[in-house]
LOPA-837949 format. One record per residue (C-alpha): y, z, x; residue in one letter; residue number from 0. Coordinates in Angstrom, 1 decimal. Layout:
{y Y; z Z; x X; type A; seq NUM}
...
***
This chain:
{y -0.1; z 0.0; x 0.0; type M; seq 0}
{y 3.4; z -0.8; x 1.6; type S; seq 1}
{y 6.1; z 1.6; x 2.1; type A; seq 2}
{y 8.3; z 0.3; x -0.8; type G; seq 3}
{y 5.6; z 0.8; x -3.3; type V; seq 4}
{y 5.0; z 4.4; x -2.0; type E; seq 5}
{y 8.7; z 5.2; x -2.4; type N; seq 6}
{y 8.5; z 4.4; x -6.0; type H; seq 7}
{y 5.3; z 6.3; x -6.7; type N; seq 8}
{y 5.4; z 8.3; x -9.9; type P; seq 9}
{y 3.8; z 11.4; x -8.1; type R; seq 10}
{y 6.4; z 11.3; x -5.2; type S; seq 11}
{y 9.1; z 11.4; x -7.9; type K; seq 12}
{y 7.5; z 14.2; x -9.8; type L; seq 13}
{y 7.0; z 16.2; x -6.4; type F; seq 14}
{y 10.4; z 15.6; x -5.0; type A; seq 15}
{y 11.8; z 16.8; x -8.7; type C; seq 16}
{y 9.7; z 20.1; x -8.4; type I; seq 17}
{y 11.0; z 20.7; x -4.9; type L; seq 18}
{y 14.5; z 20.2; x -5.5; type S; seq 19}
{y 14.5; z 22.9; x -8.4; type S; seq 20}
{y 13.0; z 25.4; x -6.2; type G; seq 21}
{y 12.6; z 27.8; x -9.3; type S; seq 22}
{y 11.0; z 25.4; x -11.8; type V; seq 23}
{y 7.3; z 24.9; x -12.2; type Q; seq 24}
{y 5.7; z 21.9; x -13.5; type L; seq 25}
{y 5.5; z 22.1; x -17.4; type G; seq 26}
{y 3.8; z 19.7; x -19.7; type R; seq 27}
{y 4.8; z 16.0; x -20.2; type F; seq 28}
{y 5.9; z 14.6; x -23.2; type A; seq 29}
{y 5.1; z 10.6; x -23.1; type M; seq 30}
{y 7.3; z 8.6; x -25.4; type M; seq 31}
{y 7.6; z 4.8; x -25.9; type N; seq 32}
{y 11.1; z 3.3; x -25.4; type N; seq 33}
{y 12.4; z 0.2; x -27.1; type S; seq 34}
{y 11.0; z -2.1; x -24.3; type T; seq 35}
{y 7.4; z -0.9; x -24.4; type G; seq 36}
{y 7.6; z 1.3; x -21.4; type G; seq 37}
{y 7.3; z 5.1; x -21.1; type E; seq 38}
{y 9.2; z 7.9; x -20.0; type R; seq 39}
{y 8.3; z 11.2; x -18.7; type V; seq 40}
{y 10.5; z 14.3; x -19.8; type R; seq 41}
{y 10.1; z 17.4; x -17.3; type L; seq 42}
{y 10.3; z 20.7; x -19.3; type R; seq 43}
{y 11.5; z 23.5; x -17.1; type P; seq 44}
{y 9.1; z 26.7; x -17.2; type V; seq 45}
{y 10.5; z 29.8; x -15.3; type F; seq 46}
{y 7.9; z 32.4; x -13.7; type T; seq 47}
{y 7.4; z 35.8; x -15.3; type P; seq 48}
{y 9.6; z 37.4; x -12.9; type Q; seq 49}
{y 12.4; z 34.8; x -13.3; type E; seq 50}
{y 12.3; z 35.3; x -17.2; type S; seq 51}
{y 12.6; z 39.0; x -17.1; type G; seq 52}
{y 8.9; z 40.0; x -17.7; type H; seq 53}
{y 8.5; z 41.9; x -14.4; type Q; seq 54}
{y 6.6; z 45.0; x -14.4; type P; seq 55}
{y 8.7; z 48.2; x -13.9; type H; seq 56}
{y 7.0; z 51.6; x -13.4; type H; seq 57}
{y 8.3; z 54.5; x -15.2; type G; seq 58}
{y 9.2; z 52.8; x -18.4; type M; seq 59}
{y 6.9; z 55.3; x -20.4; type T; seq 60}
{y 9.7; z 58.0; x -20.5; type G; seq 61}
{y 12.2; z 55.4; x -21.4; type V; seq 62}
{y 10.0; z 54.2; x -24.4; type L; seq 63}
{y 9.8; z 57.8; x -25.6; type V; seq 64}
{y 13.4; z 58.2; x -25.5; type L; seq 65}
{y 14.0; z 54.9; x -27.5; type L; seq 66}
{y 11.6; z 56.2; x -30.1; type G; seq 67}
{y 13.4; z 59.6; x -30.2; type L; seq 68}
{y 16.9; z 57.6; x -30.3; type S; seq 69}
{y 15.7; z 55.6; x -33.4; type V; seq 70}
{y 14.4; z 58.9; x -35.1; type L; seq 71}
{y 17.9; z 60.4; x -34.4; type I; seq 72}
{y 19.6; z 57.2; x -35.6; type N; seq 73}
{y 17.9; z 57.1; x -38.8; type Y; seq 74}
{y 18.4; z 60.9; x -39.6; type I; seq 75}
{y 22.0; z 60.2; x -39.0; type D; seq 76}
{y 22.5; z 57.4; x -41.2; type R; seq 77}
{y 20.4; z 58.6; x -44.0; type S; seq 78}
{y 21.7; z 62.3; x -44.0; type N; seq 79}
{y 24.4; z 61.6; x -46.5; type L; seq 80}
{y 21.6; z 60.6; x -48.9; type S; seq 81}
{y 19.9; z 64.0; x -48.3; type I; seq 82}
{y 23.2; z 65.7; x -49.2; type A; seq 83}
{y 24.3; z 63.4; x -52.0; type A; seq 84}
{y 23.3; z 65.3; x -54.9; type P; seq 85}
{y 25.3; z 68.4; x -53.8; type L; seq 86}
{y 28.3; z 66.3; x -52.4; type L; seq 87}
{y 28.4; z 64.4; x -55.7; type K; seq 88}
{y 29.0; z 67.8; x -57.6; type D; seq 89}
{y 31.5; z 69.0; x -55.0; type E; seq 90}
{y 33.5; z 66.0; x -54.9; type L; seq 91}
{y 33.2; z 64.9; x -58.7; type H; seq 92}
{y 32.5; z 61.4; x -58.1; type I; seq 93}
{y 30.5; z 58.9; x -60.1; type S; seq 94}
{y 27.4; z 57.3; x -59.0; type N; seq 95}
{y 29.4; z 54.1; x -58.4; type T; seq 96}
{y 31.8; z 55.9; x -55.9; type Q; seq 97}
{y 28.6; z 57.7; x -54.3; type L; seq 98}
{y 27.0; z 54.3; x -53.9; type G; seq 99}
{y 30.5; z 53.2; x -52.2; type T; seq 100}
{y 30.4; z 56.3; x -49.9; type L; seq 101}
{y 26.6; z 55.4; x -49.0; type L; seq 102}
{y 27.3; z 51.7; x -48.2; type A; seq 103}
{y 30.6; z 52.5; x -46.0; type A; seq 104}
{y 28.5; z 52.9; x -43.0; type F; seq 105}
{y 27.1; z 49.4; x -43.3; type F; seq 106}
{y 30.7; z 47.9; x -43.4; type W; seq 107}
{y 31.2; z 48.3; x -39.7; type T; seq 108}
{y 27.5; z 48.7; x -38.7; type Y; seq 109}
{y 27.0; z 45.1; x -39.9; type G; seq 110}
{y 30.4; z 43.6; x -38.8; type L; seq 111}
{y 29.9; z 44.9; x -35.2; type M; seq 112}
{y 26.4; z 43.5; x -34.7; type Q; seq 113}
{y 27.5; z 40.2; x -33.0; type M; seq 114}
{y 30.1; z 41.9; x -30.8; type P; seq 115}
{y 27.3; z 44.6; x -29.9; type A; seq 116}
{y 24.8; z 41.9; x -29.0; type G; seq 117}
{y 27.4; z 40.3; x -26.7; type W; seq 118}
{y 28.0; z 43.6; x -25.1; type L; seq 119}
{y 24.3; z 44.4; x -24.2; type V; seq 120}
{y 23.9; z 40.7; x -22.9; type D; seq 121}
{y 26.9; z 40.9; x -20.8; type R; seq 122}
{y 26.7; z 44.5; x -19.6; type F; seq 123}
{y 24.3; z 46.9; x -18.5; type D; seq 124}
{y 22.4; z 47.9; x -21.6; type V; seq 125}
{y 22.1; z 51.6; x -20.2; type K; seq 126}
{y 25.7; z 52.4; x -20.3; type W; seq 127}
{y 26.3; z 50.1; x -23.7; type V; seq 128}
{y 23.7; z 52.2; x -25.5; type F; seq 129}
{y 24.7; z 55.5; x -24.0; type A; seq 130}
{y 28.5; z 55.1; x -25.2; type A; seq 131}
{y 27.2; z 53.9; x -28.7; type G; seq 132}
{y 24.9; z 56.9; x -28.9; type F; seq 133}
{y 27.5; z 59.4; x -27.9; type F; seq 134}
{y 30.1; z 58.0; x -30.7; type L; seq 135}
{y 27.4; z 58.1; x -33.4; type W; seq 136}
{y 26.5; z 61.7; x -32.6; type S; seq 137}
{y 30.2; z 63.0; x -32.5; type I; seq 138}
{y 30.9; z 61.2; x -35.9; type A; seq 139}
{y 27.7; z 63.0; x -37.5; type T; seq 140}
{y 29.1; z 66.2; x -36.2; type A; seq 141}
{y 32.7; z 65.8; x -37.5; type V; seq 142}
{y 31.2; z 64.8; x -41.0; type T; seq 143}
{y 30.2; z 68.5; x -41.5; type G; seq 144}
{y 33.9; z 69.4; x -41.1; type L; seq 145}
{y 35.6; z 67.1; x -43.6; type L; seq 146}
{y 36.2; z 67.7; x -47.2; type H; seq 147}
{y 38.0; z 64.5; x -48.6; type G; seq 148}
{y 36.3; z 61.4; x -50.1; type F; seq 149}
{y 38.5; z 59.0; x -48.0; type T; seq 150}
{y 38.0; z 61.0; x -44.7; type A; seq 151}
{y 34.1; z 60.9; x -45.5; type L; seq 152}
{y 34.6; z 57.1; x -45.9; type I; seq 153}
{y 36.5; z 56.9; x -42.5; type A; seq 154}
{y 33.8; z 58.9; x -40.5; type V; seq 155}
{y 31.1; z 56.7; x -42.1; type R; seq 156}
{y 32.8; z 53.7; x -40.8; type V; seq 157}
{y 33.0; z 55.4; x -37.4; type I; seq 158}
{y 29.3; z 56.1; x -37.5; type L; seq 159}
{y 28.6; z 52.5; x -38.1; type G; seq 160}
{y 30.5; z 51.3; x -35.0; type V; seq 161}
{y 28.5; z 53.6; x -32.9; type G; seq 162}
{y 25.0; z 53.0; x -34.2; type E; seq 163}
{y 25.7; z 49.1; x -34.1; type S; seq 164}
{y 24.6; z 48.9; x -30.4; type V; seq 165}
{y 21.2; z 50.3; x -31.3; type A; seq 166}
{y 18.8; z 47.4; x -32.2; type F; seq 167}
{y 20.2; z 44.9; x -29.8; type P; seq 168}
{y 19.9; z 47.5; x -27.1; type S; seq 169}
{y 16.2; z 47.9; x -28.1; type Y; seq 170}
{y 15.7; z 44.1; x -28.3; type S; seq 171}
{y 17.1; z 43.8; x -25.0; type K; seq 172}
{y 15.1; z 46.5; x -23.2; type V; seq 173}
{y 11.8; z 45.5; x -24.8; type L; seq 174}
{y 12.3; z 41.9; x -24.0; type S; seq 175}
{y 13.0; z 42.5; x -20.5; type T; seq 176}
{y 10.6; z 45.1; x -19.4; type Y; seq 177}
{y 7.5; z 44.4; x -21.9; type F; seq 178}
{y 5.5; z 41.0; x -22.1; type P; seq 179}
{y 4.4; z 39.5; x -25.6; type E; seq 180}
{y 1.0; z 41.1; x -25.6; type S; seq 181}
{y 2.6; z 44.7; x -25.0; type R; seq 182}
{y 5.5; z 44.7; x -27.5; type R; seq 183}
{y 3.7; z 45.4; x -30.6; type G; seq 184}
{y 3.3; z 49.2; x -29.8; type F; seq 185}
{y 6.6; z 49.6; x -28.7; type P; seq 186}
{y 8.2; z 47.9; x -31.5; type N; seq 187}
{y 5.9; z 49.9; x -33.8; type A; seq 188}
{y 6.9; z 53.2; x -32.1; type L; seq 189}
{y 10.6; z 52.1; x -33.0; type L; seq 190}
{y 9.5; z 51.6; x -36.6; type I; seq 191}
{y 7.7; z 54.9; x -36.6; type A; seq 192}
{y 11.0; z 56.6; x -35.3; type G; seq 193}
{y 12.9; z 54.6; x -38.2; type L; seq 194}
{y 10.5; z 56.1; x -40.7; type S; seq 195}
{y 10.0; z 59.4; x -39.2; type L; seq 196}
{y 13.8; z 59.9; x -39.1; type G; seq 197}
{y 14.3; z 60.0; x -43.0; type P; seq 198}
{y 10.8; z 62.0; x -43.1; type A; seq 199}
{y 12.3; z 64.6; x -40.9; type V; seq 200}
{y 15.8; z 64.3; x -42.5; type G; seq 201}
{y 14.3; z 64.8; x -45.9; type I; seq 202}
{y 11.8; z 67.5; x -45.3; type L; seq 203}
{y 13.8; z 69.6; x -43.0; type V; seq 204}
{y 17.2; z 68.8; x -44.1; type G; seq 205}
{y 16.2; z 69.0; x -47.8; type G; seq 206}
{y 15.3; z 72.9; x -47.0; type T; seq 207}
{y 18.2; z 73.5; x -44.8; type V; seq 208}
{y 20.6; z 72.1; x -47.1; type V; seq 209}
{y 19.3; z 73.9; x -50.0; type E; seq 210}
{y 19.3; z 77.2; x -47.9; type A; seq 211}
{y 22.6; z 76.8; x -46.3; type F; seq 212}
{y 24.5; z 73.9; x -47.6; type G; seq 213}
{y 25.1; z 70.4; x -46.0; type W; seq 214}
{y 27.6; z 71.0; x -43.6; type R; seq 215}
{y 25.8; z 73.2; x -41.1; type P; seq 216}
{y 23.0; z 70.6; x -41.1; type F; seq 217}
{y 25.3; z 67.8; x -40.1; type F; seq 218}
{y 27.0; z 70.0; x -37.4; type L; seq 219}
{y 23.6; z 70.8; x -35.9; type A; seq 220}
{y 22.2; z 67.3; x -36.0; type L; seq 221}
{y 25.4; z 65.7; x -34.3; type G; seq 222}
{y 25.8; z 68.3; x -31.3; type F; seq 223}
{y 22.1; z 68.7; x -30.9; type G; seq 224}
{y 21.6; z 65.0; x -30.5; type A; seq 225}
{y 23.8; z 65.0; x -27.4; type L; seq 226}
{y 20.8; z 66.6; x -25.4; type L; seq 227}
{y 19.3; z 63.0; x -25.4; type W; seq 228}
{y 21.8; z 61.6; x -23.3; type L; seq 229}
{y 21.0; z 63.4; x -19.8; type P; seq 230}
{y 17.5; z 62.2; x -19.5; type P; seq 231}
{y 18.5; z 58.7; x -20.7; type W; seq 232}
{y 21.1; z 58.4; x -17.9; type M; seq 233}
{y 18.3; z 59.7; x -15.5; type A; seq 234}
{y 15.2; z 57.6; x -16.4; type W; seq 235}
{y 16.7; z 54.3; x -17.6; type M; seq 236}
{y 16.8; z 51.9; x -14.7; type P; seq 237}
{y 20.0; z 50.0; x -14.0; type R; seq 238}
{y 20.2; z 46.3; x -14.6; type R; seq 239}
{y 18.8; z 44.4; x -11.6; type Q; seq 240}
{y 20.7; z 41.5; x -10.4; type P; seq 241}
{y 19.3; z 38.2; x -11.8; type R; seq 242}
{y 17.5; z 35.9; x -9.1; type P; seq 243}
{y 19.9; z 33.1; x -7.8; type A; seq 244}
{y 17.4; z 30.6; x -9.3; type S; seq 245}
{y 18.0; z 31.6; x -12.7; type V; seq 246}
{y 21.1; z 30.8; x -14.7; type S; seq 247}
{y 23.6; z 33.9; x -15.2; type T; seq 248}
{y 25.0; z 32.4; x -18.2; type R; seq 249}
{y 23.9; z 34.2; x -21.7; type S; seq 250}
{y 23.2; z 32.2; x -24.6; type V; seq 251}
{y 26.1; z 31.8; x -26.9; type G; seq 252}
{y 25.9; z 32.2; x -30.7; type I; seq 253}
{y 25.8; z 28.4; x -32.0; type I; seq 254}
{y 22.6; z 27.7; x -29.8; type P; seq 255}
{y 20.8; z 30.5; x -31.8; type I; seq 256}
{y 22.2; z 29.4; x -35.2; type L; seq 257}
{y 20.9; z 25.8; x -34.5; type R; seq 258}
{y 17.1; z 27.2; x -34.6; type Q; seq 259}
{y 15.7; z 27.2; x -38.0; type R; seq 260}
{y 13.6; z 30.3; x -37.1; type S; seq 261}
{y 17.0; z 32.3; x -36.5; type A; seq 262}
{y 17.8; z 31.5; x -40.0; type W; seq 263}
{y 14.3; z 32.7; x -41.2; type G; seq 264}
{y 14.7; z 36.0; x -39.1; type T; seq 265}
{y 18.1; z 36.5; x -40.7; type C; seq 266}
{y 16.9; z 36.2; x -44.1; type L; seq 267}
{y 14.0; z 38.0; x -43.6; type G; seq 268}
{y 15.9; z 40.8; x -42.1; type Q; seq 269}
{y 18.3; z 40.9; x -45.2; type F; seq 270}
{y 15.2; z 41.4; x -47.2; type C; seq 271}
{y 13.6; z 44.1; x -45.0; type V; seq 272}
{y 17.1; z 45.9; x -45.0; type N; seq 273}
{y 17.4; z 45.6; x -48.6; type Y; seq 274}
{y 14.2; z 47.7; x -49.7; type F; seq 275}
{y 14.6; z 49.9; x -46.5; type L; seq 276}
{y 18.3; z 51.0; x -47.3; type Y; seq 277}
{y 17.4; z 51.2; x -50.9; type F; seq 278}
{y 14.9; z 53.7; x -50.3; type L; seq 279}
{y 16.9; z 55.5; x -47.5; type L; seq 280}
{y 20.0; z 55.9; x -49.6; type T; seq 281}
{y 18.7; z 56.5; x -53.2; type W; seq 282}
{y 15.2; z 57.8; x -52.9; type L; seq 283}
{y 16.4; z 61.5; x -52.8; type P; seq 284}
{y 18.7; z 61.0; x -55.8; type S; seq 285}
{y 16.0; z 59.1; x -57.6; type Y; seq 286}
{y 13.4; z 61.9; x -57.2; type L; seq 287}
{y 15.9; z 64.6; x -58.2; type K; seq 288}
{y 17.8; z 63.0; x -61.2; type N; seq 289}
{y 15.5; z 60.1; x -62.1; type G; seq 290}
{y 12.3; z 62.2; x -61.9; type R; seq 291}
{y 13.4; z 65.8; x -62.1; type G; seq 292}
{y 12.0; z 67.2; x -59.1; type F; seq 293}
{y 13.4; z 70.1; x -57.4; type S; seq 294}
{y 14.8; z 69.6; x -54.0; type M; seq 295}
{y 11.8; z 71.3; x -52.2; type N; seq 296}
{y 9.8; z 68.7; x -54.2; type E; seq 297}
{y 12.3; z 65.8; x -53.3; type V; seq 298}
{y 11.7; z 67.0; x -49.4; type A; seq 299}
{y 8.0; z 66.9; x -49.9; type R; seq 300}
{y 7.4; z 63.6; x -51.6; type Y; seq 301}
{y 10.3; z 61.9; x -49.9; type G; seq 302}
{y 9.0; z 62.8; x -46.7; type G; seq 303}
{y 5.3; z 61.7; x -47.6; type L; seq 304}
{y 6.6; z 58.1; x -48.2; type L; seq 305}
{y 8.4; z 57.8; x -44.6; type F; seq 306}
{y 5.5; z 59.7; x -43.0; type L; seq 307}
{y 2.9; z 57.2; x -44.2; type M; seq 308}
{y 5.3; z 54.4; x -43.0; type S; seq 309}
{y 5.5; z 55.9; x -39.5; type A; seq 310}
{y 1.5; z 56.2; x -39.5; type I; seq 311}
{y 0.9; z 52.7; x -40.8; type A; seq 312}
{y 3.5; z 51.2; x -38.2; type A; seq 313}
{y 1.9; z 52.6; x -35.2; type M; seq 314}
{y -1.6; z 51.9; x -36.2; type V; seq 315}
{y -0.7; z 48.3; x -37.3; type W; seq 316}
{y 1.4; z 47.7; x -34.3; type G; seq 317}
{y -1.6; z 48.7; x -31.9; type K; seq 318}
{y -4.0; z 46.6; x -34.0; type L; seq 319}
{y -1.6; z 43.5; x -33.7; type A; seq 320}
{y -1.4; z 43.8; x -29.9; type D; seq 321}
{y -5.1; z 44.0; x -29.7; type Q; seq 322}
{y -5.5; z 41.0; x -31.8; type W; seq 323}
{y -3.1; z 39.1; x -29.4; type I; seq 324}
{y -5.3; z 40.4; x -26.4; type K; seq 325}
{y -8.4; z 39.1; x -28.2; type A; seq 326}
{y -7.2; z 35.7; x -28.5; type G; seq 327}
{y -5.1; z 35.5; x -31.6; type A; seq 328}
{y -1.7; z 33.7; x -31.1; type N; seq 329}
{y 1.5; z 35.8; x -31.9; type P; seq 330}
{y 2.2; z 33.6; x -34.9; type T; seq 331}
{y -1.0; z 34.8; x -36.7; type Q; seq 332}
{y -0.6; z 38.5; x -35.6; type A; seq 333}
{y 3.1; z 39.0; x -36.3; type R; seq 334}
{y 3.8; z 36.7; x -39.0; type K; seq 335}
{y 0.7; z 37.7; x -40.8; type G; seq 336}
{y 1.8; z 41.4; x -40.6; type S; seq 337}
{y 5.3; z 40.9; x -42.1; type L; seq 338}
{y 3.9; z 38.7; x -45.1; type V; seq 339}
{y 1.2; z 41.2; x -46.0; type I; seq 340}
{y 3.5; z 44.2; x -45.8; type G; seq 341}
{y 6.1; z 42.7; x -47.7; type Q; seq 342}
{y 4.2; z 41.2; x -50.5; type V; seq 343}
{y 2.5; z 44.7; x -50.8; type G; seq 344}
{y 5.7; z 46.6; x -50.8; type I; seq 345}
{y 7.0; z 44.6; x -53.8; type G; seq 346}
{y 3.9; z 45.4; x -55.7; type I; seq 347}
{y 4.0; z 49.1; x -54.9; type S; seq 348}
{y 7.5; z 49.3; x -55.9; type L; seq 349}
{y 6.9; z 47.9; x -59.1; type V; seq 350}
{y 4.1; z 50.4; x -59.9; type L; seq 351}
{y 6.2; z 53.2; x -58.4; type T; seq 352}
{y 8.8; z 52.5; x -61.2; type A; seq 353}
{y 6.4; z 52.4; x -63.9; type V; seq 354}
{y 3.8; z 55.1; x -63.3; type T; seq 355}
{y 3.8; z 58.9; x -63.9; type Q; seq 356}
{y 2.0; z 62.0; x -62.3; type G; seq 357}
{y -0.4; z 61.8; x -59.4; type N; seq 358}
{y -0.5; z 58.1; x -59.6; type I; seq 359}
{y 3.3; z 58.0; x -59.0; type F; seq 360}
{y 2.9; z 60.3; x -56.0; type I; seq 361}
{y 0.2; z 57.7; x -54.8; type G; seq 362}
{y 2.5; z 54.8; x -55.3; type M; seq 363}
{y 4.9; z 56.4; x -53.2; type L; seq 364}
{y 2.5; z 56.9; x -50.5; type A; seq 365}
{y 1.2; z 53.3; x -50.8; type L; seq 366}
{y 4.9; z 52.1; x -50.7; type T; seq 367}
{y 5.2; z 54.0; x -47.4; type G; seq 368}
{y 2.1; z 52.2; x -46.0; type V; seq 369}
{y 3.3; z 48.7; x -46.8; type F; seq 370}
{y 6.7; z 49.7; x -45.3; type L; seq 371}
{y 5.5; z 50.3; x -42.0; type G; seq 372}
{y 3.1; z 47.1; x -42.0; type I; seq 373}
{y 6.1; z 45.0; x -43.2; type G; seq 374}
{y 8.7; z 46.3; x -40.6; type C; seq 375}
{y 6.6; z 46.9; x -37.5; type C; seq 376}
{y 6.6; z 43.2; x -36.2; type S; seq 377}
{y 10.3; z 42.3; x -37.2; type T; seq 378}
{y 11.8; z 42.9; x -33.9; type W; seq 379}
{y 8.8; z 41.7; x -31.9; type A; seq 380}
{y 9.3; z 38.3; x -33.3; type V; seq 381}
{y 12.8; z 37.9; x -32.4; type T; seq 382}
{y 12.2; z 39.3; x -28.9; type Q; seq 383}
{y 9.7; z 36.8; x -28.4; type T; seq 384}
{y 11.8; z 33.9; x -29.8; type L; seq 385}
{y 14.8; z 35.0; x -28.2; type A; seq 386}
{y 13.6; z 36.1; x -24.7; type G; seq 387}
{y 15.6; z 38.2; x -22.3; type P; seq 388}
{y 18.5; z 35.7; x -22.1; type L; seq 389}
{y 19.4; z 35.7; x -25.8; type A; seq 390}
{y 17.7; z 39.0; x -27.0; type A; seq 391}
{y 20.9; z 40.9; x -27.6; type G; seq 392}
{y 22.8; z 38.1; x -29.2; type R; seq 393}
{y 19.9; z 36.9; x -31.5; type W; seq 394}
{y 19.2; z 40.6; x -32.7; type A; seq 395}
{y 23.1; z 41.0; x -33.2; type G; seq 396}
{y 23.2; z 37.7; x -35.3; type V; seq 397}
{y 20.1; z 38.9; x -37.2; type Q; seq 398}
{y 21.2; z 42.3; x -37.8; type N; seq 399}
{y 24.7; z 41.3; x -38.6; type F; seq 400}
{y 23.2; z 39.1; x -41.6; type I; seq 401}
{y 20.6; z 41.5; x -42.4; type G; seq 402}
{y 22.9; z 44.4; x -43.0; type N; seq 403}
{y 24.9; z 42.8; x -45.8; type F; seq 404}
{y 22.1; z 44.3; x -47.6; type A; seq 405}
{y 23.4; z 47.9; x -46.5; type G; seq 406}
{y 26.5; z 46.7; x -48.4; type W; seq 407}
{y 24.9; z 45.3; x -51.6; type V; seq 408}
{y 21.8; z 47.7; x -52.1; type A; seq 409}
{y 23.5; z 51.1; x -52.4; type P; seq 410}
{y 26.3; z 49.9; x -54.3; type M; seq 411}
{y 24.5; z 47.7; x -56.8; type L; seq 412}
{y 21.9; z 50.4; x -57.3; type T; seq 413}
{y 24.7; z 52.9; x -58.2; type G; seq 414}
{y 26.3; z 50.2; x -60.3; type F; seq 415}
{y 23.1; z 49.6; x -62.5; type L; seq 416}
{y 22.4; z 53.3; x -62.6; type V; seq 417}
{y 25.7; z 53.9; x -64.3; type D; seq 418}
{y 25.2; z 51.2; x -66.7; type R; seq 419}
{y 21.8; z 51.5; x -67.6; type T; seq 420}
{y 21.0; z 55.2; x -66.9; type G; seq 421}
{y 17.8; z 54.3; x -65.2; type S; seq 422}
{y 16.3; z 53.2; x -61.8; type F; seq 423}
{y 14.1; z 50.6; x -63.2; type V; seq 424}
{y 16.2; z 47.6; x -62.7; type W; seq 425}
{y 17.0; z 48.7; x -59.0; type P; seq 426}
{y 13.3; z 49.1; x -58.4; type F; seq 427}
{y 12.4; z 45.7; x -59.8; type F; seq 428}
{y 15.2; z 43.8; x -58.0; type I; seq 429}
{y 14.2; z 45.4; x -54.7; type T; seq 430}
{y 10.7; z 44.3; x -55.2; type A; seq 431}
{y 11.9; z 40.7; x -55.7; type G; seq 432}
{y 13.9; z 41.0; x -52.6; type M; seq 433}
{y 10.5; z 42.1; x -50.6; type A; seq 434}
{y 8.7; z 38.9; x -52.2; type W; seq 435}
{y 11.8; z 36.8; x -50.8; type L; seq 436}
{y 11.3; z 38.2; x -47.5; type G; seq 437}
{y 7.8; z 37.3; x -47.2; type A; seq 438}
{y 8.8; z 33.7; x -48.0; type I; seq 439}
{y 11.2; z 33.7; x -45.3; type A; seq 440}
{y 9.0; z 35.3; x -42.6; type W; seq 441}
{y 6.0; z 33.1; x -43.6; type G; seq 442}
{y 7.5; z 29.7; x -44.1; type L; seq 443}
{y 11.0; z 29.3; x -42.7; type I; seq 444}
{y 10.4; z 31.3; x -39.4; type V; seq 445}
{y 8.4; z 28.6; x -37.2; type G; seq 446}
{y 5.8; z 29.4; x -34.4; type P; seq 447}
{y 6.4; z 32.6; x -32.6; type I; seq 448}
{y 6.9; z 31.0; x -29.3; type E; seq 449}
{y 10.1; z 31.5; x -26.7; type P; seq 450}
{y 13.0; z 29.1; x -27.1; type V; seq 451}
{y 13.6; z 27.3; x -23.9; type N; seq 452}
{y 17.2; z 28.0; x -23.4; type W; seq 453}
{y 17.5; z 26.1; x -20.1; type E; seq 454}
{y 16.2; z 23.1; x -21.6; type Q; seq 455}
{y 18.7; z 23.2; x -24.3; type L; seq 456}
{y 21.7; z 23.7; x -21.8; type R; seq 457}
{y 20.6; z 21.0; x -19.4; type S; seq 458}
{y 18.9; z 17.9; x -20.5; type P; seq 459}
{y 15.6; z 17.7; x -18.2; type A; seq 460}
{y 15.2; z 14.7; x -15.7; type P; seq 461}
{y 14.1; z 11.5; x -17.2; type I; seq 462}
{y 12.0; z 9.3; x -15.3; type L; seq 463}
{y 11.3; z 5.8; x -16.9; type T; seq 464}
{y 8.4; z 4.0; x -15.9; type A; seq 465}
{y 10.0; z 1.0; x -15.0; type S; seq 466}
{y 12.1; z 2.9; x -12.4; type A; seq 467}
{y 9.2; z 4.7; x -11.2; type A; seq 468}
{y 6.9; z 1.5; x -10.8; type N; seq 469}
{y 8.5; z -1.8; x -10.2; type P; seq 470}
{y 5.2; z -3.4; x -11.5; type S; seq 471}
{y 6.3; z -2.5; x -15.1; type V; seq 472}
{y 8.5; z -5.1; x -16.6; type P; seq 473}
***
């Protein structure tokens, strides 16, 4: 073979392309026919695990425990007002509609701050961003116990929303960076368990404390006591490591995320998840006390049962999903299957909860908790895989921004309907419908659970036409 032919050999072209990138491995080839009958080869850049952020890090067990504890504190702090709601309503002499507005105030800033929070955790060290948010929301919780006016309480709930807005973008950033796909199910389930145990502990302990001492000491103890979490976080959480020079330091913007069909599916799915979750968080204690006539001790016991069952189900199901993936299932089957099963189930159990009595009603509360754990434990694992370390914070911010409009709607709409109808039946039915809509979003709109190749979207891959690679092709 002549030297001229060797210089145009396709293998030489490919080899030179690989060497020039340094950090890019040879991906799969997509062959297309061009208009002249030739073929072109598109190179897809694929990053190594070390470059994509999935490098192992020793000592993350303690950080994972702290993350689980932080989400428990997070959900006690955002649901504590619903525990105090029956007493607060009488103290302030407000209607159910006004109470719904007060319960929803947290979500105004919590939702609006999600995209800025996502930008912060992608742009700056998540260790410091999360610490600042945690401090702010803990102080806001403590100050709540010192306030007496309706307007002042709304203002401090708005500040609480600002502080807590960094939580889930931070969780997604940490887990997508330090945990590979096959090990994300259990850490995410641990977060959902903390999410469920927060209201469970809040209702069980808070209901007893509020009945014995009033609601104000409860808020003061929660807010100032939570600050003890910060020293171990600052000691154990590793600082962000510089990204290798071979990897782009540019973060992914909002527009590329919104161009992904799966992003819209996760946003709609998150809205539906948040609707039934926030309905239970904000109105379950009032429903059990005023709608079912239970005492505060019974409210604590039965409300705590629902969220305790959710925590157990999330931990068990998250671990099973990881084992399923390790056994050969793909993430699409394991993650999306969990979401669809859980949200179809919670819709059914909510309808049955609204129309049953006695022990069957208690059983339906427990079953609602089981499906709540199954239906929530994979939501953020899906996002972390799709977005990857480059976009985890912002994708989570966009998803939570849209999803948390449910926090505006669910508490206020429920209060309005209860005032108009004198019953909780319609709020339960509407919430069940939202759960079924969520199953459609996760099952049909979200695509395969595979990482988006952001680098390929930013920089079109090199194209080699067959005619250029081989002069023998006309």
